[in-house]
N, C-alpha and C positions, 0 to 999 in steps of 0.2 A: 348360069350365074348362082353363086351361093347366097342364100338369104342371110341378111345381117341380123344377128341375134344379140340382144343386150345381155351380156354376162355380168351380173351383179353378184359378187360372192358375199355371202353372209358370214357372220361370226356366231359361234355356237358355244358359249361358255358352259352351259349346263351339260352338253355332250362331252365337252373336254373334262369336266369334273367327273363324270360318269367313268370315263376311260382312266383317268388318273386315280380314281378310288380303287378301281380293279387292279391296276398296276401296283398300287401301294399295298393291297392285300396279298398280291402274289409275292412281292418282296418279303412281306412279313412271314409268309409261309415257307419261303425258299431263301435262306440266308445266302446261298451261292449266287442266286440272282441279284440280291442286294450288292454282293461284292463285285459281281460283273458290272452292275450299273456304276459303282464307284470307280472301277477301272476305266470304264468308258469315258467318264467325265475327266478323269485325271490324264489319261493318255491321248484321247481324241478330241476332247472339248465337246462332246456330244451327249445327248440325253437318251435314256433307255427308249423313250417313246419314238425317237428318230429311227429306230431299228426294228420296231414291232411290226410284223406282218399281220398277226391276228391273235386275239384272245379267245380261249375256249371257256365257256361259262355253263353252268347247269341250267337247263331250259325250264320253261314253265310260262303259263299264260301271263303272269305278272311281268316277268322279264321281257316277253315279247311286247307287251304294252308299253313298258318303259322305253324300249328301243324305238318303237314307233313314235312315241311322244317326242323323243329327242331328234327325230329326222332320219333315223336309220330305216332302210327298206330291205326286204328279202332279196337275195340275188340267186338266180338260177345258174349254178355252176356245179361241176362234178364234186361230190362230197361223200363223206362216209354215211352209211345208213343211220338215221336218227338224228343227223345234224341239220341245222338250218343256218345259212350264212346270211349275215346282215352287212350292208355297206351304207355309207352316207354319201349320197350323190352330189351334195353341195359343199363338201368339206374334205379336208385331209384328216382322216382318222384311220386307225387300224381296222381290219375287218373283225366282226364279232361272230363267233361260232357258238350257237346254242345247242347243247347236247342233251338228248333225251335219255332217260333210264339211268341216271347216276345215283339216285336215291338221296341226293344232297339238296339242301335248300336252294331254290331257283336263284340264279344270279351269282352263285358261289364260283369263284375262279378255279379252273381245273388245270389249265395249261397256258403257256405263253410261247408264241412262236416268233423267233428272230429271223429276219431275212438277211442272208449273207450271199456273196457272189460264189464262193466255193465252200461246200460243207467240209470237204477233206481238210482245208486250211484251218477252218474253225476248230475241228477236232484236234488237229496237231497243236494249234496255239494253246488249247486248254488241256492237252495231255489226256484226251478221252478216247478210249477204244470203243467204237460203236459201229453197228451195222447201218449203212446208208440204204434207205429204201428208195427204189427207182434206179433205172439203168443210168450209166454215166452220160452226162450232158443232156439228159432227157428234160422235158419241159417242166416237171415238178419233182423235186426230191426232198427227203427230210431224214433227220437222225435226232436221236435223243441226246441232249447235252448232259442233263442230269435230272434225277428224280429226288424230291424231298417231301416228306410229310404228305404223301399222296398227290403231290403236284408235280407237273412235268414242264421242263424247259426244252424246247426243241429248236433246231436250226433248220431253215428251209431254203432251197434254191428255187427260183422261178426263172424260166427262160420263155417269156411270152405265154404264160399259161395262167388261167383264172381260177383253176380248181384247187382241191384239197386232197386228192388221192394221188399218191406217188405213181408216176407213169413208167410203164415198161415199154421200151421201144425195140425194134429189130436190131440184129447184130451189126448191120451196116449203118445204123443211124448216126452213131458217133463219128464215123468217117465222113458222112455227108455234112454234119454240122461243122466239123473242123475245116473241111474243104471249103465250105461257104464262108467261114471266118477269114480264111487265107485269101479267098477271092476278093472280098471286100477290103481287107487290109492292104492287099497288094495292088489294088486297082490304080490306073494312071491318075496322077494328081498334078503333075509339074510341067506339062507341055505348054507351049505358047497358045495353043488353040483351046481356050477354056470352054467355049461352047461345045466342041466336040467331046471334051472330057466329061461335061455335064450330061450330054446325051448318052455317053457310054455308061455313066453311073446310073442313069435312069433305066437303061436296058438291063444292067446287072441286078438292080433292085427288083425288077420284074421277074428276072430269072430266079433269084433267090426266094422271092415270095411264092413262085410256082413250085419250087423244089421243097421248101421247108414249111410252107404256110406263111401267111402275112405276119403273124405275131412273132413267131420264132425268128423269121428273117429280120424283123425290126430289132429284136434283142441282139442278134449277131452283129448287125451293122453298128448299133450304138455302143456295144462293148468295144468294137474296133475304134470307133471315133474317140471314145474316152481314152483309150490307150495312146492314140496318136497325139491328142492334146496333152496328156500327162508327160509324154517324152519330151515336150517343148516347154514345160512350165515347172519351175523349181518348187513353188508353193504346193502344186499338186503332188509332186513327188514326196515332199516332206509329210503332207497330211496323209497321203496314201500309205506311207510306211508306218505311221502311227496306227491307222486303222487295220492294217494287215497284222500288226503285232497282236491283235485280238482275233484275227482270222475273218475280217468283215468285208474287205473290198470297198466298192463304191455303192453299196446298197442303200445308202442314205442320200442319194442324189435327188435334187428337187427339180431342176430343169437344165436343159442344154441350150446354148445360144449359138446359132449359125448366123454369120453375116454374109450378105450377098450383094453383088453388083446388080444394078437394075436389069441388065441384059439377061442375066442368069436366074433372076428371081422366080419367074414362072416354072423353070425346070427344077429349082429347089423345092418348090411346093409340090410338084408332080412326084418327085422322089419321096418326099415325106408322106404323101397320100398313098403312094404304092405301098408303103410300110404300115398303112392303117391309121395314120394320123388324121384327126378331125380338127377343123378350124374352131378356135375359141374366140376370146376377145381380141380386139385390135388396139394398138397403141399408136399415138402420135406424140412426139417429143416436143413440138413446137416449131415455128417457122425458123427460129434462130438455129436450132439443131438440124433441121432439114431431114429428119430421120423418123421412121416408123417401124412397126413390127406386127406381124401376125402371130399370135400365140396359138399353138396347136398341141393336141394331146392324143397319145395312143392309150385308149382306155383299158386295154388288156394288159399291156406292158407297164401301165402306170408311169409313162414317160411324158414329161412336158417339154415343149420346145419354144424358144423365141426365135423367129425368123426375121432378122433385121435387114432393112433396106432404106436407101435414101428416098424420101418422099416430100412432095410439096403439099401445102394445105388442102388444095382441092382434090388431090388423089386419095387422101385417107378416107374420104366419105364413101368412095366406091369400093368395089371388091378387087382391091389392088393385087390380091394374092392369085387371081385367076385371069388376069389380062396382061398382055405385054406392056411394059412401062417404056415410054419414049426415051431414047438416049439423050442425055443432057450434057451440056458443055462444062458445067460446074460439078464439083464433087462435094458432098456433105461428109459428115464424119464417117459414116459406114462406107461410102463409096471410096473415100480415100484410103481407109484401112484395107479394103479389098484391092485397090490399085497398088498399094505398097507390098502387100503380103499374099494376095490371091484370095479367092472366095473360101469360106469355111468348109464347104463341101469338097474343096480341092486342096491346094497346097497349104493354106493357112491353118486348117483345122478349126476346132471350136474357139470362138472368142472367149467363152468361159463356161465352166460347169459350176452350178450352185449346189452345195451340200447343205443339208440341214444339221445345224449345230446348236449348242448353247453359245449364243453370240459373244459374251464376254470371255468365256472359258477358252474357245478356240482362238480368239484374238490374242489372249495371253500366251497360249501354248505356241502359237506360230511366231509370236514376237520373241520368245525364248530361243527360237531356232533361226532368228534373223530374217523372218518373213513379216513385212510390215503390212498393216491393214490401212487402207485409205479411209477418209472421213465417211461415216455412214451416209447413205442416201435415203434410207428409211429408218425411222426410230419411233416406232409406235409400240404399244403394249402387245399388239397382235402380230406385228411384222417388223423385223429388224434386218437391214441388208447393208453389206459393205463388200467392196472388192479388195483383194490383195493388190499391192503395187504391181503395176503392169510389167510383165516380162518384156525385156527389150530384145528385139529380133534384128538381125542384120537385113538390110534391104538390097536386093540385086540392083546393080548399076543400070542394067537395061531398063528396069521399071522406072527408076528415077529419071533416066534420060527421056523416056517417053513422056512422063508427066511434065517435065520442065519444058520440052518442046512444045507441048500442048498448052503451055502457059498456066498449068495447074499447080506448079510449085515455083517459088522464087529461087534464085540462085543460092541464097543463104540457107533456105530450107533444104534444098537438094544436098548442099555441102554437109549440113549437120546431120541429116538422115544417113548419108553415106558414111560419116565418121562415127556416129553414136548409135545407129540403128533407130528403130521406131517402135513405139509401144505396141505389143502384140497381145498376149493372152492374160487371163486372170483366173483365180479361184474366187468364187463368191461365197461369202459367209451369210447364211440366211437362218433366221430363227422365227418359226411360226407359232402362233397360239390361237386358241378358240377355233381351231379347224379352218382358219382363213386360208382360202385357196388362191386368192388373187394377188395382185402386185400393186405397187404404188405408182400410178400413172403420173401424179403431179410432180414427182421428184426424178423421174427418169431422165428429163432433160438435163438436169444438173450433173449427173454422173457421166452422161454421154459427152457433155462439154468437157468435163475434167479428164476424160480419157481419149479425147481427140488427139491424134499424133501431133498436129500442128500446135496445140497448146503446149506440149512438151518442148517444142523447139522455140516458141515465142518466149517462154519463161526461162529458157536456159541462160 
């Protein structure tokens, strides 16, 4: 039984100011970085900080003391000689690298690292010829984008790696990596025996973790899951094209949401834990919604997951992620979605991916491309969230007939789902501030109610 831990995420405005000041100084010293930040905002509706992997600053006792006072802690990871890595365990901020022996005043910005999915695409997008350090598809790679006034802007690729030294892998590693991606991408998703497919996915997850290591296996699987979701969601395709115009990919992801039937939920959790995910806070959307979630995090890959499932009030108090959930005759919002489309780990794919953006800018950018945003369900100074309008998916007749025969759909609902499809996936627009790492529990019920497939039928 997993111990219940109270995750109360704080807000750290002073730490945010510290990072913002160093970013501002970097932009002042590197006009090309300022131009890149402007292009980010205009093309992708995102902010420079949404893409920063780490900042490199001149070291010194005062700088170390400042970071400690702000809540940053040293992190024991592979690094260059003379470097000390700091992270903030209670917040979402870039890593800070303090570098010894620079001869510059401590705290002086030296370099900025941007995380991208593929460095070669970033170099092509910016017409930069540069050598990429680290073998292809290896866990950590980097390349210099530009140097100005003694300052450096670099691009980094991470594939489940916490360190800061480019990795050199054996000649057959790239083949192993690509083969693993293909195995996960091409795994069975669409048979009628969903339990068997979930057990097969768990077996494959264990095999990939054994072959590649847990962290790289997780990275491979989630890259495939994002691609599967993107192929079924126009909002994702529009936004990804904008981000790829700058060679970025989905390196600004905030969290991935998987929906699960009650029968398959323990297997979903086992798959995630096989990939190194650890339980975080639990959510319950209220008796009316009949839905809850286990939030999980892969600390090395820095990937967060919402694992959604139908729940009753008494079940949320226990460790519902690690025990079988009894089969129920009624379906809540999540259960119906899975019954219509399949579980997220199977035929449906992700319910949504959340990306970090400037909330208003990406809303306007997407609207200009005929992608509408729903009413926000969080609107705080430190957290803003909204879904794009749900993608409508065709529903298989056999699924509708099974639901109608079980009394879970009315004849009119069945007819409308068959004719018009049912709400499927979304892209989530999320803007964070003050390092806030949590979510808005109070308003989750509202957005779940508004995205219930039955509400779309009833309001038609």
